[in-house]
Biopython code that builds the backbone (N, CA, C, O; Angstrom):
import numpy as np
from Bio.PDB.StructureBuilder import StructureBuilder

atoms = [
    (1, "UNK", "N", (-2.534, -17.629, -70.814)),
    (1, "UNK", "CA", (-1.879, -17.957, -69.595)),
    (1, "UNK", "C", (-2.917, -18.493, -68.613)),
    (1, "UNK", "O", (-3.918, -17.846, -68.305)),
    (2, "UNK", "N", (-2.644, -19.663, -68.152)),
    (2, "UNK", "CA", (-3.577, -20.337, -67.253)),
    (2, "UNK", "C", (-2.886, -20.536, -65.909)),
    (2, "UNK", "O", (-1.760, -21.026, -65.828)),
    (3, "UNK", "N", (-3.615, -20.129, -64.834)),
    (3, "UNK", "CA", (-3.094, -20.338, -63.474)),
    (3, "UNK", "C", (-4.037, -21.298, -62.792)),
    (3, "UNK", "O", (-5.251, -21.096, -62.760)),
    (4, "UNK", "N", (-3.461, -22.329, -62.257)),
    (4, "UNK", "CA", (-4.286, -23.317, -61.547)),
    (4, "UNK", "C", (-3.861, -23.370, -60.088)),
    (4, "UNK", "O", (-2.680, -23.267, -59.754)),
    (5, "UNK", "N", (-4.845, -23.530, -59.247)),
    (5, "UNK", "CA", (-4.599, -23.702, -57.812)),
    (5, "UNK", "C", (-5.080, -25.069, -57.401)),
    (5, "UNK", "O", (-6.186, -25.488, -57.744)),
    (6, "UNK", "N", (-4.256, -25.743, -56.681)),
    (6, "UNK", "CA", (-4.702, -27.011, -56.106)),
    (6, "UNK", "C", (-5.226, -26.715, -54.707)),
    (6, "UNK", "O", (-4.875, -25.706, -54.096)),
    (7, "UNK", "N", (-6.042, -27.583, -54.230)),
    (7, "UNK", "CA", (-6.564, -27.411, -52.871)),
    (7, "UNK", "C", (-5.437, -27.456, -51.852)),
    (7, "UNK", "O", (-5.476, -26.741, -50.851)),
    (8, "UNK", "N", (-4.440, -28.285, -52.095)),
    (8, "UNK", "CA", (-3.303, -28.375, -51.192)),
    (8, "UNK", "C", (-2.535, -27.052, -51.177)),
    (8, "UNK", "O", (-2.166, -26.571, -50.105)),
    (9, "UNK", "N", (-2.298, -26.474, -52.308)),
    (9, "UNK", "CA", (-1.574, -25.208, -52.407)),
    (9, "UNK", "C", (-2.358, -24.064, -51.782)),
    (9, "UNK", "O", (-1.786, -23.217, -51.096)),
    (10, "UNK", "N", (-3.668, -24.037, -52.017)),
    (10, "UNK", "CA", (-4.521, -23.012, -51.432)),
    (10, "UNK", "C", (-4.566, -23.147, -49.913)),
    (10, "UNK", "O", (-4.554, -22.147, -49.195)),
    (11, "UNK", "N", (-4.616, -24.377, -49.429)),
    (11, "UNK", "CA", (-4.615, -24.629, -47.981)),
    (11, "UNK", "C", (-3.311, -24.174, -47.340)),
    (11, "UNK", "O", (-3.320, -23.581, -46.262)),
    (12, "UNK", "N", (-2.189, -24.450, -48.000)),
    (12, "UNK", "CA", (-0.887, -24.035, -47.478)),
    (12, "UNK", "C", (-0.795, -22.504, -47.445)),
    (12, "UNK", "O", (-0.279, -21.925, -46.489)),
    (13, "UNK", "N", (-1.304, -21.857, -48.501)),
    (13, "UNK", "CA", (-1.291, -20.402, -48.534)),
    (13, "UNK", "C", (-2.115, -19.821, -47.387)),
    (13, "UNK", "O", (-1.678, -18.875, -46.732)),
    (14, "UNK", "N", (-3.288, -20.370, -47.140)),
    (14, "UNK", "CA", (-4.136, -19.886, -46.050)),
    (14, "UNK", "C", (-3.488, -20.131, -44.684)),
    (14, "UNK", "O", (-3.585, -19.288, -43.793)),
    (15, "UNK", "N", (-2.835, -21.273, -44.519)),
    (15, "UNK", "CA", (-2.151, -21.557, -43.252)),
    (15, "UNK", "C", (-0.982, -20.603, -43.030)),
    (15, "UNK", "O", (-0.792, -20.134, -41.908)),
    (16, "UNK", "N", (-0.203, -20.303, -44.045)),
    (16, "UNK", "CA", (0.926, -19.375, -43.903)),
    (16, "UNK", "C", (0.411, -17.965, -43.604)),
    (16, "UNK", "O", (0.981, -17.262, -42.770)),
    (17, "UNK", "N", (-0.670, -17.547, -44.284)),
    (17, "UNK", "CA", (-1.245, -16.226, -44.028)),
    (17, "UNK", "C", (-1.758, -16.139, -42.585)),
    (17, "UNK", "O", (-1.559, -15.123, -41.918)),
    (18, "UNK", "N", (-2.409, -17.188, -42.106)),
    (18, "UNK", "CA", (-2.915, -17.208, -40.733)),
    (18, "UNK", "C", (-1.751, -17.172, -39.747)),
    (18, "UNK", "O", (-1.843, -16.518, -38.708)),
    (19, "UNK", "N", (-0.666, -17.861, -40.057)),
    (19, "UNK", "CA", (0.513, -17.869, -39.190)),
    (19, "UNK", "C", (1.139, -16.472, -39.118)),
    (19, "UNK", "O", (1.555, -16.037, -38.044)),
    (20, "UNK", "N", (1.207, -15.781, -40.232)),
    (20, "UNK", "CA", (1.755, -14.423, -40.247)),
    (20, "UNK", "C", (0.877, -13.482, -39.411)),
    (20, "UNK", "O", (1.396, -12.673, -38.642)),
    (21, "UNK", "N", (-0.436, -13.585, -39.556)),
    (21, "UNK", "CA", (-1.353, -12.764, -38.762)),
    (21, "UNK", "C", (-1.190, -13.077, -37.284)),
    (21, "UNK", "O", (-1.196, -12.164, -36.458)),
    (22, "UNK", "N", (-1.044, -14.345, -36.935)),
    (22, "UNK", "CA", (-0.869, -14.757, -35.548)),
    (22, "UNK", "C", (0.432, -14.201, -34.963)),
    (22, "UNK", "O", (0.443, -13.747, -33.819)),
    (23, "UNK", "N", (1.510, -14.227, -35.716)),
    (23, "UNK", "CA", (2.795, -13.700, -35.241)),
    (23, "UNK", "C", (2.688, -12.194, -35.006)),
    (23, "UNK", "O", (3.187, -11.694, -33.998)),
    (24, "UNK", "N", (2.043, -11.462, -35.924)),
    (24, "UNK", "CA", (1.865, -10.015, -35.742)),
    (24, "UNK", "C", (1.016, -9.750, -34.499)),
    (24, "UNK", "O", (1.337, -8.857, -33.715)),
    (25, "UNK", "N", (-0.050, -10.506, -34.311)),
    (25, "UNK", "CA", (-0.904, -10.364, -33.133)),
    (25, "UNK", "C", (-0.115, -10.623, -31.849)),
    (25, "UNK", "O", (-0.270, -9.887, -30.875)),
    (26, "UNK", "N", (0.715, -11.641, -31.832)),
    (26, "UNK", "CA", (1.509, -11.955, -30.650)),
    (26, "UNK", "C", (2.528, -10.857, -30.354)),
    (26, "UNK", "O", (2.772, -10.544, -29.189)),
    (27, "UNK", "N", (3.118, -10.275, -31.378)),
    (27, "UNK", "CA", (4.072, -9.181, -31.173)),
    (27, "UNK", "C", (3.373, -7.983, -30.531)),
    (27, "UNK", "O", (3.902, -7.388, -29.592)),
    (28, "UNK", "N", (2.205, -7.630, -31.026)),
    (28, "UNK", "CA", (1.450, -6.509, -30.460)),
    (28, "UNK", "C", (1.042, -6.823, -29.025)),
    (28, "UNK", "O", (1.122, -5.955, -28.155)),
    (29, "UNK", "N", (0.610, -8.046, -28.772)),
    (29, "UNK", "CA", (0.182, -8.436, -27.430)),
    (29, "UNK", "C", (1.346, -8.383, -26.434)),
    (29, "UNK", "O", (1.169, -7.921, -25.307)),
    (30, "UNK", "N", (2.510, -8.841, -26.829)),
    (30, "UNK", "CA", (3.684, -8.794, -25.941)),
    (30, "UNK", "C", (4.085, -7.351, -25.674)),
    (30, "UNK", "O", (4.491, -7.025, -24.558)),
    (31, "UNK", "N", (3.981, -6.487, -26.663)),
    (31, "UNK", "CA", (4.289, -5.076, -26.473)),
    (31, "UNK", "C", (3.334, -4.453, -25.452)),
    (31, "UNK", "O", (3.772, -3.723, -24.563)),
    (32, "UNK", "N", (2.052, -4.732, -25.570)),
    (32, "UNK", "CA", (1.071, -4.225, -24.605)),
    (32, "UNK", "C", (1.298, -4.819, -23.217)),
    (32, "UNK", "O", (1.130, -4.130, -22.210)),
    (33, "UNK", "N", (1.671, -6.068, -23.162)),
    (33, "UNK", "CA", (1.923, -6.723, -21.881)),
    (33, "UNK", "C", (3.126, -6.089, -21.178)),
    (33, "UNK", "O", (3.115, -5.934, -19.957)),
    (34, "UNK", "N", (4.147, -5.727, -21.924)),
    (34, "UNK", "CA", (5.316, -5.072, -21.336)),
    (34, "UNK", "C", (4.929, -3.731, -20.734)),
    (34, "UNK", "O", (5.364, -3.399, -19.631)),
    (35, "UNK", "N", (4.117, -2.955, -21.445)),
    (35, "UNK", "CA", (3.643, -1.673, -20.920)),
    (35, "UNK", "C", (2.824, -1.877, -19.651)),
    (35, "UNK", "O", (2.977, -1.132, -18.683)),
    (36, "UNK", "N", (1.969, -2.869, -19.656)),
    (36, "UNK", "CA", (1.136, -3.165, -18.483)),
    (36, "UNK", "C", (1.993, -3.573, -17.291)),
    (36, "UNK", "O", (1.719, -3.156, -16.165)),
    (37, "UNK", "N", (3.007, -4.369, -17.515)),
    (37, "UNK", "CA", (3.881, -4.795, -16.422)),
    (37, "UNK", "C", (4.655, -3.616, -15.828)),
    (37, "UNK", "O", (4.842, -3.554, -14.613)),
    (38, "UNK", "N", (5.102, -2.696, -16.656)),
    (38, "UNK", "CA", (5.798, -1.513, -16.155)),
    (38, "UNK", "C", (4.870, -0.679, -15.280)),
    (38, "UNK", "O", (5.268, -0.211, -14.214)),
    (39, "UNK", "N", (3.627, -0.495, -15.736)),
    (39, "UNK", "CA", (2.653, 0.268, -14.957)),
    (39, "UNK", "C", (2.328, -0.447, -13.641)),
    (39, "UNK", "O", (2.207, 0.196, -12.598)),
    (40, "UNK", "N", (2.191, -1.751, -13.690)),
    (40, "UNK", "CA", (1.902, -2.531, -12.487)),
    (40, "UNK", "C", (3.046, -2.425, -11.482)),
    (40, "UNK", "O", (2.799, -2.340, -10.279)),
    (41, "UNK", "N", (4.268, -2.429, -11.944)),
    (41, "UNK", "CA", (5.417, -2.284, -11.043)),
    (41, "UNK", "C", (5.412, -0.920, -10.358)),
    (41, "UNK", "O", (5.736, -0.826, -9.174)),
    (42, "UNK", "N", (5.052, 0.134, -11.082)),
    (42, "UNK", "CA", (4.957, 1.459, -10.478)),
    (42, "UNK", "C", (3.882, 1.486, -9.396)),
    (42, "UNK", "O", (4.085, 2.053, -8.323)),
    (43, "UNK", "N", (2.743, 0.873, -9.685)),
    (43, "UNK", "CA", (1.655, 0.833, -8.710)),
    (43, "UNK", "C", (2.082, 0.052, -7.465)),
    (43, "UNK", "O", (1.784, 0.464, -6.344)),
    (44, "UNK", "N", (2.772, -1.062, -7.653)),
    (44, "UNK", "CA", (3.223, -1.860, -6.515)),
    (44, "UNK", "C", (4.237, -1.096, -5.672)),
    (44, "UNK", "O", (4.244, -1.236, -4.449)),
    (45, "UNK", "N", (5.092, -0.293, -6.296)),
    (45, "UNK", "CA", (6.027, 0.537, -5.536)),
    (45, "UNK", "C", (5.273, 1.546, -4.681)),
    (45, "UNK", "O", (5.619, 1.769, -3.521)),
    (46, "UNK", "N", (4.235, 2.158, -5.261)),
    (46, "UNK", "CA", (3.421, 3.105, -4.499)),
    (46, "UNK", "C", (2.710, 2.414, -3.341)),
    (46, "UNK", "O", (2.614, 2.966, -2.244)),
    (47, "UNK", "N", (2.218, 1.220, -3.585)),
    (47, "UNK", "CA", (1.535, 0.464, -2.523)),
    (47, "UNK", "C", (2.504, 0.156, -1.391)),
    (47, "UNK", "O", (2.124, 0.208, -0.221)),
    (48, "UNK", "N", (3.727, -0.157, -1.717)),
    (48, "UNK", "CA", (4.737, -0.447, -0.694)),
    (48, "UNK", "C", (5.001, 0.781, 0.174)),
    (48, "UNK", "O", (5.126, 0.663, 1.393)),
    (49, "UNK", "N", (5.086, 1.953, -0.443)),
    (49, "UNK", "CA", (5.310, 3.192, 0.312)),
    (49, "UNK", "C", (4.119, 3.483, 1.221)),
    (49, "UNK", "O", (4.294, 3.814, 2.394)),
    (50, "UNK", "N", (2.919, 3.360, 0.680)),
    (50, "UNK", "CA", (1.716, 3.632, 1.471)),
    (50, "UNK", "C", (1.598, 2.639, 2.621)),
    (50, "UNK", "O", (1.204, 3.020, 3.723)),
    (51, "UNK", "N", (1.925, 1.396, 2.388)),
    (51, "UNK", "CA", (1.871, 0.390, 3.448)),
    (51, "UNK", "C", (2.868, 0.706, 4.562)),
    (51, "UNK", "O", (2.560, 0.528, 5.741)),
    (52, "UNK", "N", (4.050, 1.168, 4.197)),
    (52, "UNK", "CA", (5.047, 1.524, 5.208)),
    (52, "UNK", "C", (4.563, 2.700, 6.052)),
    (52, "UNK", "O", (4.743, 2.709, 7.270)),
    (53, "UNK", "N", (3.951, 3.687, 5.407)),
    (53, "UNK", "CA", (3.423, 4.837, 6.144)),
    (53, "UNK", "C", (2.295, 4.400, 7.069)),
    (53, "UNK", "O", (2.238, 4.819, 8.225)),
    (54, "UNK", "N", (1.397, 3.556, 6.561)),
    (54, "UNK", "CA", (0.278, 3.087, 7.382)),
    (54, "UNK", "C", (0.783, 2.281, 8.575)),
    (54, "UNK", "O", (0.231, 2.383, 9.671)),
    (55, "UNK", "N", (1.819, 1.488, 8.370)),
    (55, "UNK", "CA", (2.377, 0.695, 9.469)),
    (55, "UNK", "C", (2.950, 1.608, 10.539)),
    (55, "UNK", "O", (2.726, 1.391, 11.730)),
    (56, "UNK", "N", (3.695, 2.637, 10.118)),
    (56, "UNK", "CA", (4.289, 3.568, 11.084)),
    (56, "UNK", "C", (3.202, 4.300, 11.857)),
    (56, "UNK", "O", (3.292, 4.436, 13.077)),
    (57, "UNK", "N", (2.189, 4.767, 11.163)),
    (57, "UNK", "CA", (1.105, 5.485, 11.833)),
    (57, "UNK", "C", (0.325, 4.567, 12.772)),
    (57, "UNK", "O", (-0.133, 5.013, 13.824)),
    (58, "UNK", "N", (0.169, 3.307, 12.413)),
    (58, "UNK", "CA", (-0.532, 2.368, 13.295)),
    (58, "UNK", "C", (0.240, 2.187, 14.594)),
    (58, "UNK", "O", (-0.360, 2.108, 15.666)),
    (59, "UNK", "N", (1.550, 2.122, 14.510)),
    (59, "UNK", "CA", (2.372, 2.006, 15.718)),
    (59, "UNK", "C", (2.243, 3.275, 16.555)),
    (59, "UNK", "O", (2.124, 3.207, 17.778)),
    (60, "UNK", "N", (2.267, 4.435, 15.892)),
    (60, "UNK", "CA", (2.121, 5.712, 16.603)),
    (60, "UNK", "C", (0.766, 5.790, 17.308)),
    (60, "UNK", "O", (0.686, 6.188, 18.470)),
    (61, "UNK", "N", (-0.285, 5.412, 16.605)),
    (61, "UNK", "CA", (-1.629, 5.443, 17.195)),
    (61, "UNK", "C", (-1.719, 4.472, 18.366)),
    (61, "UNK", "O", (-2.362, 4.769, 19.373)),
    (62, "UNK", "N", (-1.083, 3.325, 18.240)),
    (62, "UNK", "CA", (-1.091, 2.358, 19.343)),
    (62, "UNK", "C", (-0.441, 2.955, 20.589)),
    (62, "UNK", "O", (-0.939, 2.772, 21.700)),
    (63, "UNK", "N", (0.675, 3.669, 20.405)),
    (63, "UNK", "CA", (1.328, 4.317, 21.544)),
    (63, "UNK", "C", (0.432, 5.398, 22.148)),
    (63, "UNK", "O", (0.374, 5.546, 23.368)),
    (64, "UNK", "N", (-0.262, 6.147, 21.304)),
    (64, "UNK", "CA", (-1.169, 7.180, 21.807)),
    (64, "UNK", "C", (-2.286, 6.551, 22.624)),
    (64, "UNK", "O", (-2.628, 7.041, 23.701)),
    (65, "UNK", "N", (-2.850, 5.470, 22.113)),
    (65, "UNK", "CA", (-3.927, 4.804, 22.841)),
    (65, "UNK", "C", (-3.428, 4.293, 24.187)),
    (65, "UNK", "O", (-4.141, 4.383, 25.187)),
    (66, "UNK", "N", (-2.217, 3.761, 24.220)),
    (66, "UNK", "CA", (-1.646, 3.309, 25.492)),
    (66, "UNK", "C", (-1.496, 4.475, 26.460)),
    (66, "UNK", "O", (-1.836, 4.354, 27.637)),
    (67, "UNK", "N", (-0.986, 5.610, 25.967)),
    (67, "UNK", "CA", (-0.813, 6.781, 26.834)),
    (67, "UNK", "C", (-2.151, 7.306, 27.347)),
    (67, "UNK", "O", (-2.284, 7.645, 28.523)),
    (68, "UNK", "N", (-3.136, 7.371, 26.458)),
    (68, "UNK", "CA", (-4.446, 7.882, 26.868)),
    (68, "UNK", "C", (-5.103, 6.931, 27.864)),
    (68, "UNK", "O", (-5.692, 7.374, 28.850)),
    (69, "UNK", "N", (-5.006, 5.638, 27.613)),
    (69, "UNK", "CA", (-5.614, 4.694, 28.564)),
    (69, "UNK", "C", (-4.914, 4.758, 29.917)),
    (69, "UNK", "O", (-5.554, 4.624, 30.961)),
    (70, "UNK", "N", (-3.595, 4.964, 29.896)),
    (70, "UNK", "CA", (-2.882, 5.130, 31.163)),
    (70, "UNK", "C", (-3.322, 6.392, 31.881)),
    (70, "UNK", "O", (-3.431, 6.402, 33.107)),
    (71, "UNK", "N", (-3.576, 7.454, 31.134)),
    (71, "UNK", "CA", (-4.037, 8.700, 31.736)),
    (71, "UNK", "C", (-5.418, 8.542, 32.341)),
    (71, "UNK", "O", (-5.678, 9.014, 33.447)),
    (72, "UNK", "N", (-6.297, 7.881, 31.618)),
    (72, "UNK", "CA", (-7.653, 7.657, 32.137)),
    (72, "UNK", "C", (-7.594, 6.776, 33.381)),
    (72, "UNK", "O", (-8.310, 7.015, 34.354)),
    (73, "UNK", "N", (-6.754, 5.778, 33.346)),
    (73, "UNK", "CA", (-6.593, 4.909, 34.511)),
    (73, "UNK", "C", (-6.053, 5.707, 35.693)),
    (73, "UNK", "O", (-6.495, 5.529, 36.829)),
    (74, "UNK", "N", (-5.084, 6.596, 35.412)),
    (74, "UNK", "CA", (-4.532, 7.436, 36.468)),
    (74, "UNK", "C", (-5.582, 8.337, 37.083)),
    (74, "UNK", "O", (-5.623, 8.509, 38.301)),
    (75, "UNK", "N", (-6.441, 8.921, 36.235)),
    (75, "UNK", "CA", (-7.507, 9.775, 36.755)),
    (75, "UNK", "C", (-8.491, 8.959, 37.596)),
    (75, "UNK", "O", (-8.960, 9.422, 38.636)),
    (76, "UNK", "N", (-8.797, 7.756, 37.145)),
    (76, "UNK", "CA", (-9.711, 6.906, 37.910)),
    (76, "UNK", "C", (-9.119, 6.560, 39.270)),
    (76, "UNK", "O", (-9.824, 6.553, 40.279)),
    (77, "UNK", "N", (-7.818, 6.274, 39.292)),
    (77, "UNK", "CA", (-7.169, 5.974, 40.563)),
    (77, "UNK", "C", (-7.099, 7.207, 41.447)),
    (77, "UNK", "O", (-7.192, 7.111, 42.671)),
    (78, "UNK", "N", (-6.931, 8.387, 40.808)),
    (78, "UNK", "CA", (-6.903, 9.625, 41.582)),
    (78, "UNK", "C", (-8.253, 9.871, 42.236)),
    (78, "UNK", "O", (-8.327, 10.331, 43.376)),
    (79, "UNK", "N", (-9.306, 9.564, 41.516)),
    (79, "UNK", "CA", (-10.631, 9.732, 42.099)),
    (79, "UNK", "C", (-10.863, 8.746, 43.238)),
    (79, "UNK", "O", (-11.616, 9.029, 44.170)),
    (80, "UNK", "N", (-10.217, 7.599, 43.159)),
    (80, "UNK", "CA", (-10.335, 6.622, 44.236)),
    (80, "UNK", "C", (-9.424, 6.974, 45.409)),
    (80, "UNK", "O", (-9.531, 6.376, 46.479)),
    (81, "UNK", "N", (-8.528, 7.942, 45.213)),
    (81, "UNK", "CA", (-7.641, 8.364, 46.278)),
    (81, "UNK", "C", (-6.331, 7.610, 46.306)),
    (81, "UNK", "O", (-5.578, 7.740, 47.271)),
    (82, "UNK", "N", (-6.032, 6.828, 45.286)),
    (82, "UNK", "CA", (-4.802, 6.051, 45.268)),
    (82, "UNK", "C", (-3.645, 6.813, 44.635)),
    (82, "UNK", "O", (-2.498, 6.374, 44.722)),
    (83, "UNK", "N", (-3.923, 7.927, 44.013)),
    (83, "UNK", "CA", (-2.884, 8.687, 43.331)),
    (83, "UNK", "C", (-3.222, 10.168, 43.464)),
    (83, "UNK", "O", (-4.393, 10.538, 43.552)),
    (84, "UNK", "N", (-2.234, 10.981, 43.478)),
    (84, "UNK", "CA", (-2.504, 12.410, 43.604)),
    (84, "UNK", "C", (-3.022, 12.965, 42.289)),
    (84, "UNK", "O", (-2.748, 12.421, 41.219)),
    (85, "UNK", "N", (-3.752, 14.025, 42.381)),
    (85, "UNK", "CA", (-4.314, 14.651, 41.181)),
    (85, "UNK", "C", (-3.200, 15.208, 40.301)),
    (85, "UNK", "O", (-3.332, 15.242, 39.078)),
    (86, "UNK", "N", (-2.112, 15.643, 40.917)),
    (86, "UNK", "CA", (-0.993, 16.180, 40.144)),
    (86, "UNK", "C", (-0.373, 15.116, 39.248)),
    (86, "UNK", "O", (-0.036, 15.404, 38.100)),
    (87, "UNK", "N", (-0.217, 13.896, 39.746)),
    (87, "UNK", "CA", (0.343, 12.808, 38.934)),
    (87, "UNK", "C", (-0.603, 12.456, 37.792)),
    (87, "UNK", "O", (-0.156, 12.169, 36.681)),
    (88, "UNK", "N", (-1.904, 12.476, 38.058)),
    (88, "UNK", "CA", (-2.876, 12.179, 37.007)),
    (88, "UNK", "C", (-2.843, 13.245, 35.922)),
    (88, "UNK", "O", (-2.879, 12.923, 34.735)),
    (89, "UNK", "N", (-2.775, 14.507, 36.317)),
    (89, "UNK", "CA", (-2.695, 15.583, 35.331)),
    (89, "UNK", "C", (-1.395, 15.500, 34.539)),
    (89, "UNK", "O", (-1.368, 15.821, 33.351)),
    (90, "UNK", "N", (-0.329, 15.075, 35.187)),
    (90, "UNK", "CA", (0.941, 14.886, 34.500)),
    (90, "UNK", "C", (0.820, 13.802, 33.430)),
    (90, "UNK", "O", (1.357, 13.950, 32.332)),
    (91, "UNK", "N", (0.130, 12.730, 33.741)),
    (91, "UNK", "CA", (-0.063, 11.652, 32.765)),
    (91, "UNK", "C", (-0.904, 12.127, 31.595)),
    (91, "UNK", "O", (-0.636, 11.762, 30.450)),
    (92, "UNK", "N", (-1.910, 12.928, 31.866)),
    (92, "UNK", "CA", (-2.755, 13.465, 30.786)),
    (92, "UNK", "C", (-1.935, 14.403, 29.899)),
    (92, "UNK", "O", (-2.065, 14.370, 28.675)),
    (93, "UNK", "N", (-1.098, 15.230, 30.505)),
    (93, "UNK", "CA", (-0.255, 16.129, 29.718)),
    (93, "UNK", "C", (0.698, 15.342, 28.828)),
    (93, "UNK", "O", (0.960, 15.730, 27.689)),
    (94, "UNK", "N", (1.208, 14.250, 29.348)),
    (94, "UNK", "CA", (2.100, 13.401, 28.541)),
    (94, "UNK", "C", (1.356, 12.821, 27.348)),
    (94, "UNK", "O", (1.891, 12.786, 26.239)),
    (95, "UNK", "N", (0.133, 12.368, 27.564)),
    (95, "UNK", "CA", (-0.655, 11.806, 26.466)),
    (95, "UNK", "C", (-0.964, 12.874, 25.422)),
    (95, "UNK", "O", (-0.884, 12.611, 24.222)),
    (96, "UNK", "N", (-1.313, 14.063, 25.865)),
    (96, "UNK", "CA", (-1.626, 15.139, 24.928)),
    (96, "UNK", "C", (-0.383, 15.524, 24.133)),
    (96, "UNK", "O", (-0.468, 15.776, 22.931)),
    (97, "UNK", "N", (0.772, 15.569, 24.799)),
    (97, "UNK", "CA", (1.998, 15.902, 24.071)),
    (97, "UNK", "C", (2.348, 14.823, 23.052)),
    (97, "UNK", "O", (2.913, 15.124, 22.001)),
    (98, "UNK", "N", (2.021, 13.578, 23.353)),
    (98, "UNK", "CA", (2.245, 12.502, 22.381)),
    (98, "UNK", "C", (1.368, 12.701, 21.153)),
    (98, "UNK", "O", (1.825, 12.536, 20.022)),
    (99, "UNK", "N", (0.115, 13.053, 21.378)),
    (99, "UNK", "CA", (-0.808, 13.283, 20.256)),
    (99, "UNK", "C", (-0.313, 14.452, 19.413)),
    (99, "UNK", "O", (-0.314, 14.373, 18.184)),
    (100, "UNK", "N", (0.108, 15.533, 20.059)),
    (100, "UNK", "CA", (0.610, 16.694, 19.317)),
    (100, "UNK", "C", (1.881, 16.330, 18.552)),
    (100, "UNK", "O", (2.077, 16.775, 17.421)),
    (101, "UNK", "N", (2.739, 15.524, 19.168)),
    (101, "UNK", "CA", (3.958, 15.091, 18.485)),
    (101, "UNK", "C", (3.665, 14.271, 17.254)),
    (101, "UNK", "O", (4.382, 14.383, 16.260)),
    (102, "UNK", "N", (2.635, 13.450, 17.285)),
    (102, "UNK", "CA", (2.257, 12.646, 16.114)),
    (102, "UNK", "C", (1.803, 13.565, 14.981)),
    (102, "UNK", "O", (2.190, 13.373, 13.828)),
    (103, "UNK", "N", (0.986, 14.556, 15.309)),
    (103, "UNK", "CA", (0.487, 15.437, 14.259)),
    (103, "UNK", "C", (1.580, 16.330, 13.696)),
    (103, "UNK", "O", (1.514, 16.714, 12.528)),
    (104, "UNK", "N", (2.573, 16.665, 14.488)),
    (104, "UNK", "CA", (3.684, 17.476, 13.998)),
    (104, "UNK", "C", (4.722, 16.624, 13.296)),
    (104, "UNK", "O", (5.581, 17.153, 12.591)),
    (105, "UNK", "N", (4.658, 15.306, 13.477)),
    (105, "UNK", "CA", (5.595, 14.404, 12.812)),
    (105, "UNK", "C", (6.899, 14.237, 13.579)),
    (105, "UNK", "O", (7.862, 13.692, 13.040)),
    (106, "UNK", "N", (6.948, 14.690, 14.817)),
    (106, "UNK", "CA", (8.161, 14.539, 15.604)),
    (106, "UNK", "C", (8.044, 13.275, 16.441)),
    (106, "UNK", "O", (6.948, 12.912, 16.867)),
    (107, "UNK", "N", (9.182, 12.591, 16.685)),
    (107, "UNK", "CA", (9.129, 11.410, 17.527)),
    (107, "UNK", "C", (8.837, 11.796, 18.982)),
    (107, "UNK", "O", (9.132, 12.905, 19.428)),
    (108, "UNK", "N", (8.255, 10.848, 19.691)),
    (108, "UNK", "CA", (7.915, 11.061, 21.090)),
    (108, "UNK", "C", (9.184, 11.089, 21.920)),
    (108, "UNK", "O", (9.899, 10.089, 21.989)),
    (109, "UNK", "N", (9.478, 12.227, 22.556)),
    (109, "UNK", "CA", (10.730, 12.392, 23.310)),
    (109, "UNK", "C", (10.534, 12.139, 24.800)),
    (109, "UNK", "O", (11.469, 12.322, 25.580)),
    (110, "UNK", "N", (9.334, 11.722, 25.213)),
    (110, "UNK", "CA", (9.087, 11.534, 26.645)),
    (110, "UNK", "C", (9.501, 10.163, 27.114)),
    (110, "UNK", "O", (9.394, 9.864, 28.303)),
    (111, "UNK", "N", (9.974, 9.316, 26.214)),
    (111, "UNK", "CA", (10.350, 7.956, 26.616)),
    (111, "UNK", "C", (11.728, 7.927, 27.212)),
    (111, "UNK", "O", (12.208, 6.864, 27.605)),
]
sb = StructureBuilder()
sb.init_structure("model")
sb.init_model(0)
sb.init_chain("A")
sb.init_seg("    ")
for serial, (resi, resn, name, xyz) in enumerate(atoms, 1):
    if name == "N":
        sb.init_residue(resn, " ", resi, " ")
    sb.init_atom(name, np.array(xyz, "f"), 0.0, 1.0, " ", f" {name:<3s}", serial, name[0])
structure = sb.get_structure()
C-alpha cells in the first residue's frame, strides 16, 4: 500500500489545520472579551455612583465655605463696628451647624 502526498494536498491540509486553530483561538478570545466587558461594566457602574457622591459632597462643601466666609466677613465687620457681635456670633453658629449637618448627613435646614 502506497500513500502519496502532493504538495498541493499537503498545503491544503496545512491551511485547513491553521484555519481550525484560528477559529478555536477566536472563540476563546471572544469568550474572554465577554467576561472583560462584563467586569468593565460593573466598574463603570461603581464609578458612576462614586462620581455622584463626590458631586453631592462638593456642593455641600461649597455651601459650607460660603457660610464660613460669610461668618468671617461678619466678624470682620463687627470688629469694624458695622455689625453687632450678636449677629456675627449668630452667623458663626449657622456655619458650624451646617458643618455638623454635613457630617451627620442631614440636609441644611437653615435655608
